[in-house]
VEXZAVO-569617 format. One record per residue (C-alpha): residue number from 1; x negated, y negated, z; chain; residue in three letters. Coordinates in pm, whole numbers, m for minus. Layout:
% residues N
{n:NUM, X:X, Y:Y, Z:Z, chain:A, res:ALA}
...
This chain:
% residues 393
{n:1, X:m2050, Y:m17000, Z:3314, chain:A, res:MET}
{n:2, X:m2396, Y:m16784, Z:3323, chain:A, res:ASN}
{n:3, X:m2407, Y:m16447, Z:3304, chain:A, res:ARG}
{n:4, X:m2500, Y:m16350, Z:3663, chain:A, res:THR}
{n:5, X:m2176, Y:m16446, Z:3795, chain:A, res:LEU}
{n:6, X:m1966, Y:m16316, Z:3507, chain:A, res:LEU}
{n:7, X:m2103, Y:m15951, Z:3575, chain:A, res:ARG}
{n:8, X:m1970, Y:m16014, Z:3885, chain:A, res:TRP}
{n:9, X:m1679, Y:m16218, Z:3873, chain:A, res:THR}
{n:10, X:m1470, Y:m16057, Z:3541, chain:A, res:VAL}
{n:11, X:m1519, Y:m15692, Z:3700, chain:A, res:PRO}
{n:12, X:m1365, Y:m15798, Z:4019, chain:A, res:ALA}
{n:13, X:m1067, Y:m15953, Z:3858, chain:A, res:ALA}
{n:14, X:m1041, Y:m15668, Z:3630, chain:A, res:ALA}
{n:15, X:m1056, Y:m15445, Z:3984, chain:A, res:ALA}
{n:16, X:m793, Y:m15691, Z:4112, chain:A, res:VAL}
{n:17, X:m557, Y:m15576, Z:3893, chain:A, res:ALA}
{n:18, X:m653, Y:m15244, Z:3953, chain:A, res:VAL}
{n:19, X:m578, Y:m15220, Z:4307, chain:A, res:VAL}
{n:20, X:m341, Y:m15511, Z:4378, chain:A, res:ALA}
{n:21, X:m11, Y:m15681, Z:4265, chain:A, res:ALA}
{n:22, X:m161, Y:m15835, Z:3951, chain:A, res:ALA}
{n:23, X:92, Y:m15940, Z:3646, chain:A, res:THR}
{n:24, X:m23, Y:m15758, Z:3290, chain:A, res:ILE}
{n:25, X:208, Y:m15392, Z:3129, chain:A, res:PRO}
{n:26, X:171, Y:m15127, Z:2900, chain:A, res:THR}
{n:27, X:295, Y:m15023, Z:2530, chain:A, res:LEU}
{n:28, X:229, Y:m14691, Z:2585, chain:A, res:ALA}
{n:29, X:256, Y:m14325, Z:2323, chain:A, res:SER}
{n:30, X:429, Y:m14077, Z:2519, chain:A, res:ALA}
{n:31, X:101, Y:m13863, Z:2401, chain:A, res:ASP}
{n:32, X:m141, Y:m13797, Z:2713, chain:A, res:SER}
{n:33, X:m477, Y:m13851, Z:2557, chain:A, res:PRO}
{n:34, X:m814, Y:m13689, Z:2690, chain:A, res:GLU}
{n:35, X:m1017, Y:m13894, Z:2951, chain:A, res:LEU}
{n:36, X:m1222, Y:m13759, Z:3277, chain:A, res:PRO}
{n:37, X:m1053, Y:m13818, Z:3600, chain:A, res:ASP}
{n:38, X:m1114, Y:m14013, Z:3828, chain:A, res:ARG}
{n:39, X:m945, Y:m14107, Z:4155, chain:A, res:THR}
{n:40, X:m827, Y:m14520, Z:4267, chain:A, res:PRO}
{n:41, X:m1189, Y:m14511, Z:4444, chain:A, res:GLU}
{n:42, X:m1417, Y:m14441, Z:4157, chain:A, res:GLU}
{n:43, X:m1210, Y:m14601, Z:3880, chain:A, res:LEU}
{n:44, X:m1176, Y:m14968, Z:4145, chain:A, res:ALA}
{n:45, X:m1583, Y:m14919, Z:4166, chain:A, res:ALA}
{n:46, X:m1608, Y:m14831, Z:3785, chain:A, res:ALA}
{n:47, X:m1442, Y:m15134, Z:3689, chain:A, res:VAL}
{n:48, X:m1623, Y:m15367, Z:3949, chain:A, res:VAL}
{n:49, X:m1969, Y:m15243, Z:3786, chain:A, res:GLU}
{n:50, X:m1892, Y:m15266, Z:3452, chain:A, res:ALA}
{n:51, X:m2037, Y:m15528, Z:3201, chain:A, res:GLU}
{n:52, X:m1816, Y:m15797, Z:3068, chain:A, res:PRO}
{n:53, X:m1783, Y:m15711, Z:2699, chain:A, res:VAL}
{n:54, X:m1686, Y:m15946, Z:2405, chain:A, res:PRO}
{n:55, X:m1370, Y:m15863, Z:2272, chain:A, res:MET}
{n:56, X:m1023, Y:m16071, Z:2097, chain:A, res:SER}
{n:57, X:m737, Y:m15907, Z:2044, chain:A, res:GLY}
{n:58, X:m351, Y:m16021, Z:2044, chain:A, res:SER}
{n:59, X:m69, Y:m15940, Z:2297, chain:A, res:ALA}
{n:60, X:268, Y:m15958, Z:2349, chain:A, res:VAL}
{n:61, X:382, Y:m16109, Z:2693, chain:A, res:TYR}
{n:62, X:770, Y:m16038, Z:2783, chain:A, res:THR}
{n:63, X:943, Y:m16167, Z:3093, chain:A, res:ALA}
{n:64, X:1306, Y:m15983, Z:3197, chain:A, res:ARG}
{n:65, X:1373, Y:m16214, Z:3542, chain:A, res:LEU}
{n:66, X:1726, Y:m16209, Z:3493, chain:A, res:GLY}
{n:67, X:1716, Y:m16631, Z:3506, chain:A, res:LEU}
{n:68, X:1973, Y:m16828, Z:3297, chain:A, res:PRO}
{n:69, X:1910, Y:m16952, Z:2947, chain:A, res:GLU}
{n:70, X:1668, Y:m17260, Z:2940, chain:A, res:ILE}
{n:71, X:1873, Y:m17468, Z:2658, chain:A, res:PRO}
{n:72, X:1632, Y:m17480, Z:2341, chain:A, res:ALA}
{n:73, X:1596, Y:m17890, Z:2392, chain:A, res:GLN}
{n:74, X:1420, Y:m17835, Z:2695, chain:A, res:MET}
{n:75, X:1115, Y:m17658, Z:2584, chain:A, res:THR}
{n:76, X:913, Y:m17649, Z:2293, chain:A, res:GLY}
{n:77, X:789, Y:m17439, Z:1993, chain:A, res:GLY}
{n:78, X:492, Y:m17320, Z:2274, chain:A, res:ALA}
{n:79, X:607, Y:m17444, Z:2569, chain:A, res:ASP}
{n:80, X:507, Y:m17239, Z:2868, chain:A, res:PRO}
{n:81, X:820, Y:m17281, Z:2967, chain:A, res:LEU}
{n:82, X:902, Y:m17012, Z:2729, chain:A, res:ASN}
{n:83, X:666, Y:m16754, Z:2928, chain:A, res:LEU}
{n:84, X:1022, Y:m16796, Z:3209, chain:A, res:LEU}
{n:85, X:1240, Y:m16534, Z:2961, chain:A, res:SER}
{n:86, X:1172, Y:m16338, Z:2631, chain:A, res:GLY}
{n:87, X:903, Y:m16270, Z:2436, chain:A, res:SER}
{n:88, X:534, Y:m16466, Z:2373, chain:A, res:SER}
{n:89, X:266, Y:m16374, Z:2157, chain:A, res:THR}
{n:90, X:m102, Y:m16460, Z:2289, chain:A, res:ILE}
{n:91, X:m401, Y:m16441, Z:2078, chain:A, res:ARG}
{n:92, X:m759, Y:m16397, Z:2272, chain:A, res:MET}
{n:93, X:m1135, Y:m16415, Z:2191, chain:A, res:TRP}
{n:94, X:m1419, Y:m16394, Z:2449, chain:A, res:THR}
{n:95, X:m1805, Y:m16362, Z:2392, chain:A, res:ASP}
{n:96, X:m1828, Y:m16281, Z:2774, chain:A, res:ALA}
{n:97, X:m2089, Y:m16540, Z:2794, chain:A, res:GLU}
{n:98, X:m1888, Y:m16800, Z:2882, chain:A, res:GLY}
{n:99, X:m1728, Y:m16926, Z:2551, chain:A, res:ARG}
{n:100, X:m1365, Y:m16831, Z:2502, chain:A, res:SER}
{n:101, X:m1029, Y:m16923, Z:2356, chain:A, res:ARG}
{n:102, X:m666, Y:m16859, Z:2423, chain:A, res:VAL}
{n:103, X:m371, Y:m16934, Z:2257, chain:A, res:SER}
{n:104, X:40, Y:m16927, Z:2328, chain:A, res:LEU}
{n:105, X:139, Y:m16867, Z:1977, chain:A, res:LEU}
{n:106, X:527, Y:m17025, Z:1889, chain:A, res:GLY}
{n:107, X:762, Y:m16979, Z:1554, chain:A, res:THR}
{n:108, X:602, Y:m17301, Z:1409, chain:A, res:THR}
{n:109, X:384, Y:m17438, Z:1711, chain:A, res:SER}
{n:110, X:112, Y:m17343, Z:1922, chain:A, res:GLU}
{n:111, X:m75, Y:m17440, Z:2219, chain:A, res:TYR}
{n:112, X:m424, Y:m17328, Z:2279, chain:A, res:SER}
{n:113, X:m728, Y:m17366, Z:2548, chain:A, res:VAL}
{n:114, X:m1063, Y:m17347, Z:2420, chain:A, res:VAL}
{n:115, X:m1368, Y:m17331, Z:2669, chain:A, res:THR}
{n:116, X:m1753, Y:m17356, Z:2582, chain:A, res:ASP}
{n:117, X:m1962, Y:m17368, Z:2935, chain:A, res:GLY}
{n:118, X:m1926, Y:m17691, Z:3093, chain:A, res:PRO}
{n:119, X:m1678, Y:m17812, Z:2808, chain:A, res:GLU}
{n:120, X:m1321, Y:m17711, Z:2736, chain:A, res:ALA}
{n:121, X:m1019, Y:m17862, Z:2479, chain:A, res:TRP}
{n:122, X:m658, Y:m17786, Z:2493, chain:A, res:THR}
{n:123, X:m408, Y:m17862, Z:2202, chain:A, res:TYR}
{n:124, X:m48, Y:m17846, Z:2194, chain:A, res:ALA}
{n:125, X:50, Y:m17876, Z:1782, chain:A, res:SER}
{n:126, X:395, Y:m18003, Z:1915, chain:A, res:SER}
{n:127, X:255, Y:m18323, Z:1970, chain:A, res:SER}
{n:128, X:m46, Y:m18324, Z:1800, chain:A, res:HIS}
{n:129, X:m267, Y:m18376, Z:2119, chain:A, res:GLN}
{n:130, X:m571, Y:m18269, Z:2198, chain:A, res:VAL}
{n:131, X:m748, Y:m18354, Z:2608, chain:A, res:VAL}
{n:132, X:m1127, Y:m18291, Z:2624, chain:A, res:HIS}
{n:133, X:m1286, Y:m18221, Z:2964, chain:A, res:LEU}
{n:134, X:m1634, Y:m18237, Z:3009, chain:A, res:THR}
{n:135, X:m1823, Y:m18158, Z:3369, chain:A, res:LEU}
{n:136, X:m2026, Y:m18470, Z:3471, chain:A, res:GLY}
{n:137, X:m2411, Y:m18442, Z:3515, chain:A, res:PRO}
{n:138, X:m2358, Y:m18453, Z:3874, chain:A, res:ASP}
{n:139, X:m2107, Y:m18166, Z:3893, chain:A, res:ALA}
{n:140, X:m2296, Y:m18002, Z:3607, chain:A, res:GLN}
{n:141, X:m2542, Y:m17964, Z:3826, chain:A, res:GLU}
{n:142, X:m2407, Y:m17873, Z:4146, chain:A, res:HIS}
{n:143, X:m2267, Y:m17586, Z:3970, chain:A, res:LEU}
{n:144, X:m2604, Y:m17482, Z:3838, chain:A, res:ALA}
{n:145, X:m2735, Y:m17457, Z:4165, chain:A, res:ASP}
{n:146, X:m2441, Y:m17277, Z:4337, chain:A, res:ALA}
{n:147, X:m2494, Y:m17040, Z:3992, chain:A, res:GLU}
{n:148, X:m2869, Y:m17023, Z:4121, chain:A, res:ALA}
{n:149, X:m2812, Y:m16944, Z:4532, chain:A, res:GLU}
{n:150, X:m2570, Y:m16681, Z:4365, chain:A, res:HIS}
{n:151, X:m2833, Y:m16508, Z:4179, chain:A, res:ALA}
{n:152, X:m3107, Y:m16531, Z:4485, chain:A, res:ALA}
{n:153, X:m2824, Y:m16350, Z:4687, chain:A, res:ALA}
{n:154, X:m2777, Y:m16096, Z:4429, chain:A, res:GLU}
{n:155, X:m3122, Y:m16055, Z:4405, chain:A, res:ALA}
{n:156, X:m3216, Y:m16006, Z:4754, chain:A, res:ALA}
{n:157, X:m2926, Y:m15822, Z:4848, chain:A, res:GLY}
{n:158, X:m2703, Y:m16004, Z:5060, chain:A, res:THR}
{n:159, X:m2400, Y:m15960, Z:4837, chain:A, res:LEU}
{n:160, X:m2166, Y:m15678, Z:4872, chain:A, res:PRO}
{n:161, X:m2248, Y:m15374, Z:4614, chain:A, res:THR}
{n:162, X:m1977, Y:m15284, Z:4354, chain:A, res:PRO}
{n:163, X:m1876, Y:m14998, Z:4532, chain:A, res:GLN}
{n:164, X:m1829, Y:m15217, Z:4884, chain:A, res:ASP}
{n:165, X:m1614, Y:m15412, Z:4712, chain:A, res:LEU}
{n:166, X:m1429, Y:m15183, Z:4506, chain:A, res:ALA}
{n:167, X:m1376, Y:m15002, Z:4874, chain:A, res:GLN}
{n:168, X:m1285, Y:m15316, Z:5020, chain:A, res:GLN}
{n:169, X:m1023, Y:m15411, Z:4731, chain:A, res:LEU}
{n:170, X:m862, Y:m15093, Z:4755, chain:A, res:LEU}
{n:171, X:m841, Y:m15097, Z:5155, chain:A, res:GLU}
{n:172, X:m662, Y:m15413, Z:5179, chain:A, res:ARG}
{n:173, X:m416, Y:m15278, Z:4861, chain:A, res:ALA}
{n:174, X:m333, Y:m15000, Z:5064, chain:A, res:GLU}
{n:175, X:m231, Y:m15180, Z:5414, chain:A, res:GLU}
{n:176, X:84, Y:m15264, Z:5201, chain:A, res:HIS}
{n:177, X:118, Y:m14991, Z:4896, chain:A, res:ALA}
{n:178, X:32, Y:m14654, Z:4764, chain:A, res:ASP}
{n:179, X:m210, Y:m14673, Z:4479, chain:A, res:VAL}
{n:180, X:m266, Y:m14356, Z:4252, chain:A, res:THR}
{n:181, X:m401, Y:m14276, Z:3925, chain:A, res:VAL}
{n:182, X:m144, Y:m14165, Z:3658, chain:A, res:GLY}
{n:183, X:m129, Y:m13989, Z:3347, chain:A, res:ASP}
{n:184, X:m361, Y:m14163, Z:3092, chain:A, res:ALA}
{n:185, X:m181, Y:m14316, Z:2801, chain:A, res:VAL}
{n:186, X:m246, Y:m14483, Z:2489, chain:A, res:VAL}
{n:187, X:m247, Y:m14902, Z:2441, chain:A, res:VAL}
{n:188, X:m320, Y:m15057, Z:2110, chain:A, res:ALA}
{n:189, X:m489, Y:m14753, Z:2017, chain:A, res:GLY}
{n:190, X:m732, Y:m14709, Z:2305, chain:A, res:ARG}
{n:191, X:m732, Y:m14445, Z:2577, chain:A, res:ALA}
{n:192, X:m671, Y:m14552, Z:2901, chain:A, res:ALA}
{n:193, X:m619, Y:m14484, Z:3250, chain:A, res:TYR}
{n:194, X:m305, Y:m14555, Z:3426, chain:A, res:GLN}
{n:195, X:m325, Y:m14709, Z:3797, chain:A, res:VAL}
{n:196, X:3, Y:m14708, Z:3979, chain:A, res:VAL}
{n:197, X:52, Y:m14950, Z:4291, chain:A, res:VAL}
{n:198, X:389, Y:m14888, Z:4476, chain:A, res:THR}
{n:199, X:489, Y:m15111, Z:4760, chain:A, res:PRO}
{n:200, X:553, Y:m14909, Z:5087, chain:A, res:THR}
{n:201, X:804, Y:m15232, Z:5220, chain:A, res:ASP}
{n:202, X:1140, Y:m15169, Z:5074, chain:A, res:ASP}
{n:203, X:1281, Y:m15554, Z:5197, chain:A, res:GLY}
{n:204, X:1038, Y:m15653, Z:4844, chain:A, res:THR}
{n:205, X:1147, Y:m15695, Z:4468, chain:A, res:LEU}
{n:206, X:880, Y:m15526, Z:4321, chain:A, res:VAL}
{n:207, X:911, Y:m15165, Z:4291, chain:A, res:ASP}
{n:208, X:559, Y:m15088, Z:4133, chain:A, res:ARG}
{n:209, X:294, Y:m15223, Z:3896, chain:A, res:VAL}
{n:210, X:133, Y:m15034, Z:3635, chain:A, res:VAL}
{n:211, X:m188, Y:m15143, Z:3498, chain:A, res:VAL}
{n:212, X:m357, Y:m14932, Z:3237, chain:A, res:ALA}
{n:213, X:m746, Y:m14939, Z:3236, chain:A, res:VAL}
{n:214, X:m965, Y:m14926, Z:2870, chain:A, res:ASP}
{n:215, X:m1130, Y:m14578, Z:2910, chain:A, res:GLY}
{n:216, X:m1450, Y:m14671, Z:2728, chain:A, res:GLU}
{n:217, X:m1483, Y:m15059, Z:2844, chain:A, res:THR}
{n:218, X:m1249, Y:m15014, Z:3162, chain:A, res:LEU}
{n:219, X:m1107, Y:m15387, Z:3061, chain:A, res:VAL}
{n:220, X:m748, Y:m15415, Z:3178, chain:A, res:PRO}
{n:221, X:m519, Y:m15346, Z:2848, chain:A, res:LEU}
{n:222, X:m161, Y:m15365, Z:3001, chain:A, res:SER}
{n:223, X:m10, Y:m15448, Z:3338, chain:A, res:VAL}
{n:224, X:413, Y:m15366, Z:3348, chain:A, res:GLN}
{n:225, X:568, Y:m15497, Z:3694, chain:A, res:VAL}
{n:226, X:888, Y:m15337, Z:3766, chain:A, res:TRP}
{n:227, X:1146, Y:m15463, Z:3995, chain:A, res:SER}
{n:228, X:1420, Y:m15322, Z:4263, chain:A, res:THR}
{n:229, X:1706, Y:m15419, Z:4065, chain:A, res:GLU}
{n:230, X:1626, Y:m15311, Z:3697, chain:A, res:ALA}
{n:231, X:1484, Y:m14991, Z:3626, chain:A, res:THR}
{n:232, X:1547, Y:m14983, Z:3231, chain:A, res:ASN}
{n:233, X:1255, Y:m15183, Z:3177, chain:A, res:ALA}
{n:234, X:954, Y:m15392, Z:3328, chain:A, res:PRO}
{n:235, X:1051, Y:m15777, Z:3487, chain:A, res:ALA}
{n:236, X:731, Y:m15883, Z:3364, chain:A, res:LEU}
{n:237, X:484, Y:m15721, Z:3069, chain:A, res:GLU}
{n:238, X:156, Y:m15836, Z:2890, chain:A, res:LEU}
{n:239, X:0, Y:m15597, Z:2690, chain:A, res:ALA}
{n:240, X:m236, Y:m15582, Z:2380, chain:A, res:TYR}
{n:241, X:m112, Y:m15459, Z:2105, chain:A, res:THR}
{n:242, X:m416, Y:m15466, Z:1936, chain:A, res:ASP}
{n:243, X:m790, Y:m15540, Z:2075, chain:A, res:VAL}
{n:244, X:m1142, Y:m15536, Z:1938, chain:A, res:SER}
{n:245, X:m1494, Y:m15484, Z:2120, chain:A, res:PHE}
{n:246, X:m1660, Y:m15643, Z:1878, chain:A, res:SER}
{n:247, X:m1852, Y:m16003, Z:1935, chain:A, res:ALA}
{n:248, X:m1605, Y:m16290, Z:1796, chain:A, res:PRO}
{n:249, X:m1692, Y:m16476, Z:1480, chain:A, res:SER}
{n:250, X:m1883, Y:m16851, Z:1563, chain:A, res:ASP}
{n:251, X:m1552, Y:m17018, Z:1420, chain:A, res:ALA}
{n:252, X:m1312, Y:m16834, Z:1631, chain:A, res:ALA}
{n:253, X:m1451, Y:m17001, Z:1968, chain:A, res:LEU}
{n:254, X:m1533, Y:m17320, Z:1811, chain:A, res:THR}
{n:255, X:m1281, Y:m17616, Z:1889, chain:A, res:PHE}
{n:256, X:m1261, Y:m17833, Z:1594, chain:A, res:SER}
{n:257, X:m1018, Y:m18118, Z:1659, chain:A, res:THR}
{n:258, X:m764, Y:m18114, Z:1363, chain:A, res:PRO}
{n:259, X:m714, Y:m18399, Z:1147, chain:A, res:SER}
{n:260, X:m552, Y:m18689, Z:1298, chain:A, res:GLY}
{n:261, X:m488, Y:m18546, Z:1635, chain:A, res:ALA}
{n:262, X:m480, Y:m18786, Z:1915, chain:A, res:GLU}
{n:263, X:m785, Y:m18711, Z:2183, chain:A, res:VAL}
{n:264, X:m844, Y:m18772, Z:2537, chain:A, res:THR}
{n:265, X:m1094, Y:m18761, Z:2711, chain:A, res:GLU}
{n:266, X:m1126, Y:m18672, Z:3066, chain:A, res:LYS}
{n:267, X:m1504, Y:m18597, Z:3282, chain:A, res:VAL}
{n:268, X:m1443, Y:m18433, Z:3606, chain:A, res:VAL}
{n:269, X:m1674, Y:m18574, Z:3848, chain:A, res:GLU}
{n:270, X:m1867, Y:m18394, Z:4137, chain:A, res:LEU}
{n:271, X:m1582, Y:m18587, Z:4391, chain:A, res:GLY}
{n:272, X:m1313, Y:m18380, Z:4245, chain:A, res:ASP}
{n:273, X:m1514, Y:m18039, Z:4256, chain:A, res:LEU}
{n:274, X:m1573, Y:m18151, Z:4632, chain:A, res:ASP}
{n:275, X:m1206, Y:m18247, Z:4669, chain:A, res:ALA}
{n:276, X:m1114, Y:m17883, Z:4613, chain:A, res:ALA}
{n:277, X:m1013, Y:m17714, Z:4957, chain:A, res:PRO}
{n:278, X:m1211, Y:m17382, Z:5095, chain:A, res:GLU}
{n:279, X:m1081, Y:m17099, Z:5123, chain:A, res:HIS}
{n:280, X:m1072, Y:m17000, Z:5484, chain:A, res:THR}
{n:281, X:m799, Y:m16825, Z:5513, chain:A, res:GLY}
{n:282, X:m592, Y:m17079, Z:5787, chain:A, res:ASP}
{n:283, X:m259, Y:m17163, Z:5692, chain:A, res:VAL}
{n:284, X:m260, Y:m17505, Z:5577, chain:A, res:PRO}
{n:285, X:m10, Y:m17766, Z:5851, chain:A, res:ASP}
{n:286, X:329, Y:m17731, Z:5736, chain:A, res:GLY}
{n:287, X:247, Y:m17407, Z:5559, chain:A, res:VAL}
{n:288, X:434, Y:m17104, Z:5776, chain:A, res:THR}
{n:289, X:418, Y:m16741, Z:5641, chain:A, res:VAL}
{n:290, X:666, Y:m16430, Z:5810, chain:A, res:SER}
{n:291, X:644, Y:m16070, Z:5665, chain:A, res:GLY}
{n:292, X:355, Y:m15867, Z:5519, chain:A, res:GLU}
{n:293, X:250, Y:m15756, Z:5213, chain:A, res:GLY}
{n:294, X:467, Y:m15763, Z:4901, chain:A, res:PHE}
{n:295, X:724, Y:m15901, Z:5121, chain:A, res:ALA}
{n:296, X:593, Y:m16205, Z:5233, chain:A, res:THR}
{n:297, X:828, Y:m16520, Z:5295, chain:A, res:VAL}
{n:298, X:585, Y:m16844, Z:5269, chain:A, res:VAL}
{n:299, X:757, Y:m17148, Z:5372, chain:A, res:GLU}
{n:300, X:648, Y:m17528, Z:5307, chain:A, res:ARG}
{n:301, X:822, Y:m17808, Z:5492, chain:A, res:SER}
{n:302, X:848, Y:m18157, Z:5442, chain:A, res:GLY}
{n:303, X:848, Y:m18124, Z:5080, chain:A, res:VAL}
{n:304, X:945, Y:m18453, Z:4884, chain:A, res:ASP}
{n:305, X:1157, Y:m18321, Z:4609, chain:A, res:LEU}
{n:306, X:1240, Y:m18609, Z:4481, chain:A, res:GLU}
{n:307, X:878, Y:m18681, Z:4367, chain:A, res:ALA}
{n:308, X:875, Y:m18284, Z:4236, chain:A, res:LEU}
{n:309, X:1143, Y:m18361, Z:4007, chain:A, res:LEU}
{n:310, X:1007, Y:m18678, Z:3835, chain:A, res:THR}
{n:311, X:681, Y:m18556, Z:3755, chain:A, res:GLY}
{n:312, X:528, Y:m18834, Z:3883, chain:A, res:ASP}
{n:313, X:172, Y:m18699, Z:3865, chain:A, res:PRO}
{n:314, X:22, Y:m18886, Z:4171, chain:A, res:ALA}
{n:315, X:313, Y:m18831, Z:4366, chain:A, res:ALA}
{n:316, X:317, Y:m18476, Z:4249, chain:A, res:VAL}
{n:317, X:m77, Y:m18430, Z:4343, chain:A, res:ALA}
{n:318, X:28, Y:m18574, Z:4687, chain:A, res:ASP}
{n:319, X:275, Y:m18399, Z:4742, chain:A, res:GLU}
{n:320, X:120, Y:m18059, Z:4692, chain:A, res:LEU}
{n:321, X:m222, Y:m18172, Z:4829, chain:A, res:ASP}
{n:322, X:m363, Y:m18117, Z:4468, chain:A, res:HIS}
{n:323, X:m748, Y:m18050, Z:4480, chain:A, res:PRO}
{n:324, X:m762, Y:m18292, Z:4187, chain:A, res:LEU}
{n:325, X:m576, Y:m18581, Z:4365, chain:A, res:GLY}
{n:326, X:m667, Y:m18891, Z:4268, chain:A, res:GLY}
{n:327, X:m904, Y:m18823, Z:4009, chain:A, res:GLY}
{n:328, X:m869, Y:m18692, Z:3644, chain:A, res:PRO}
{n:329, X:m672, Y:m18418, Z:3766, chain:A, res:GLY}
{n:330, X:m360, Y:m18657, Z:3863, chain:A, res:GLU}
{n:331, X:m390, Y:m18728, Z:3470, chain:A, res:GLU}
{n:332, X:m447, Y:m18330, Z:3369, chain:A, res:LEU}
{n:333, X:m93, Y:m18253, Z:3547, chain:A, res:PHE}
{n:334, X:102, Y:m18536, Z:3311, chain:A, res:GLY}
{n:335, X:m37, Y:m18351, Z:3002, chain:A, res:ASP}
{n:336, X:66, Y:m17983, Z:3100, chain:A, res:MET}
{n:337, X:394, Y:m17900, Z:2913, chain:A, res:GLY}
{n:338, X:223, Y:m17852, Z:2562, chain:A, res:GLY}
{n:339, X:282, Y:m18251, Z:2517, chain:A, res:GLY}
{n:340, X:661, Y:m18172, Z:2572, chain:A, res:THR}
{n:341, X:928, Y:m18440, Z:2736, chain:A, res:GLU}
{n:342, X:1050, Y:m18222, Z:3038, chain:A, res:LEU}
{n:343, X:1385, Y:m18316, Z:3196, chain:A, res:ASP}
{n:344, X:1263, Y:m18147, Z:3552, chain:A, res:ARG}
{n:345, X:1575, Y:m18267, Z:3744, chain:A, res:ALA}
{n:346, X:1777, Y:m18092, Z:3437, chain:A, res:ALA}
{n:347, X:1561, Y:m17786, Z:3399, chain:A, res:LEU}
{n:348, X:1626, Y:m17742, Z:3823, chain:A, res:TYR}
{n:349, X:1972, Y:m17746, Z:3802, chain:A, res:GLU}
{n:350, X:2003, Y:m17497, Z:3540, chain:A, res:GLN}
{n:351, X:1769, Y:m17209, Z:3715, chain:A, res:LEU}
{n:352, X:1918, Y:m17286, Z:4076, chain:A, res:THR}
{n:353, X:2229, Y:m17218, Z:4194, chain:A, res:THR}
{n:354, X:2390, Y:m17436, Z:4539, chain:A, res:PRO}
{n:355, X:2431, Y:m17220, Z:4835, chain:A, res:VAL}
{n:356, X:2516, Y:m17376, Z:5220, chain:A, res:ASP}
{n:357, X:2252, Y:m17612, Z:5288, chain:A, res:GLY}
{n:358, X:2023, Y:m17604, Z:4987, chain:A, res:GLY}
{n:359, X:1972, Y:m17427, Z:4618, chain:A, res:ARG}
{n:360, X:1855, Y:m17093, Z:4529, chain:A, res:LEU}
{n:361, X:1663, Y:m16959, Z:4266, chain:A, res:LEU}
{n:362, X:1670, Y:m16561, Z:4219, chain:A, res:SER}
{n:363, X:1516, Y:m16337, Z:3981, chain:A, res:SER}
{n:364, X:1459, Y:m15979, Z:3944, chain:A, res:THR}
{n:365, X:1075, Y:m16081, Z:4078, chain:A, res:LEU}
{n:366, X:1081, Y:m16362, Z:4298, chain:A, res:LEU}
{n:367, X:1325, Y:m16613, Z:4481, chain:A, res:SER}
{n:368, X:1273, Y:m16966, Z:4601, chain:A, res:VAL}
{n:369, X:1505, Y:m17155, Z:4835, chain:A, res:LEU}
{n:370, X:1500, Y:m17509, Z:4838, chain:A, res:VAL}
{n:371, X:1663, Y:m17681, Z:5139, chain:A, res:THR}
{n:372, X:1849, Y:m18003, Z:5182, chain:A, res:ASP}
{n:373, X:1617, Y:m18074, Z:5517, chain:A, res:ASP}
{n:374, X:1311, Y:m18051, Z:5300, chain:A, res:GLY}
{n:375, X:1193, Y:m17722, Z:5270, chain:A, res:ARG}
{n:376, X:1091, Y:m17483, Z:5023, chain:A, res:ILE}
{n:377, X:1063, Y:m17072, Z:5064, chain:A, res:LEU}
{n:378, X:955, Y:m16855, Z:4823, chain:A, res:VAL}
{n:379, X:852, Y:m16503, Z:4814, chain:A, res:GLY}
{n:380, X:921, Y:m16133, Z:4641, chain:A, res:ALA}
{n:381, X:1236, Y:m16087, Z:4856, chain:A, res:VAL}
{n:382, X:1572, Y:m16095, Z:4759, chain:A, res:PRO}
{n:383, X:1743, Y:m16471, Z:4801, chain:A, res:GLY}
{n:384, X:1941, Y:m16355, Z:5145, chain:A, res:GLU}
{n:385, X:1596, Y:m16273, Z:5279, chain:A, res:THR}
{n:386, X:1512, Y:m16665, Z:5218, chain:A, res:LEU}
{n:387, X:1828, Y:m16722, Z:5399, chain:A, res:LEU}
{n:388, X:1806, Y:m16549, Z:5682, chain:A, res:GLU}
{n:389, X:1457, Y:m16710, Z:5717, chain:A, res:ALA}
{n:390, X:1572, Y:m17066, Z:5638, chain:A, res:ALA}
{n:391, X:1813, Y:m16994, Z:5924, chain:A, res:GLY}
{n:392, X:2087, Y:m17088, Z:5691, chain:A, res:LEU}
{n:393, X:2272, Y:m16681, Z:5638, chain:A, res:ALA}
């Protein structure tokens, strides 16, 4: 991704975190630092206008979702499944120019993703496996053309201005929530603005989302997602414990294959990119949406649960209309999970409870209902709401 796209997409993503329900938290000092006063509109516009900056740091992710404890044999040391409960440490480096490294650290292992322009690598130390992804020539040319079109639109002034985008984001957020700027806080030793997004619908499990934005660079440093079911601590939080805005070393951003690691080469072709569905706003066939805002319930019918639980890449890609189904994405699905063997059926039984007509996963922020007649309902709402929506209450 070139500098032009980064200047728009990275700050825009940060602005979404400021004005909507993102998932990132705060480890803040009780003292309120001094920062210039800003309204939500002013802060959102400043975030969108901000240039991407090089940075590195450590963050702690903690989940208190109230889920049943997952047996140790179901996960690996640095397995993404560990993000469902407890705390995990994440290390991140980026040069803000298309090179980055993110590592999920376990007690004795790590799972890392390294990107460098059109190339990416994943490494699971527990299985000593590397996956190297590259874009084929046609795919690279296609993305270069898209970047050129974007740059031309920006130069011609046909793209929305940062102020326009910020206003649109705020208006969208304020349809279903109150957005305010609270007292400044300290995160990882840095003064930060604190933005609070409070849903106005009492039918959701989300009580509020609190985002801390660095007062100087305007980079989001932390997010807390609070639940109506638990008031003593956030249900989800991810916060930097240390951060530096100096350029990372070249060594930190360069992937070197560990000695003896098994390497799998994957090439993403243009056809795989073209297979990705366009976001037209239309609801796909077999999907119905009810409710609004944070209380939205999405229902998918005609689901082959057996295919999902077996984890067969082709079956899952087809079942979920995976945009890369039939291409390299089909193989990639099989590599997910840090190289650990996962008994999906056992995990399903562990996380869900039987109800009349199906099984229900209930947490402090999200509920999932799987019905015996092949429907899946998902929402940030109580389980009873899903049962009523499914006609099982």
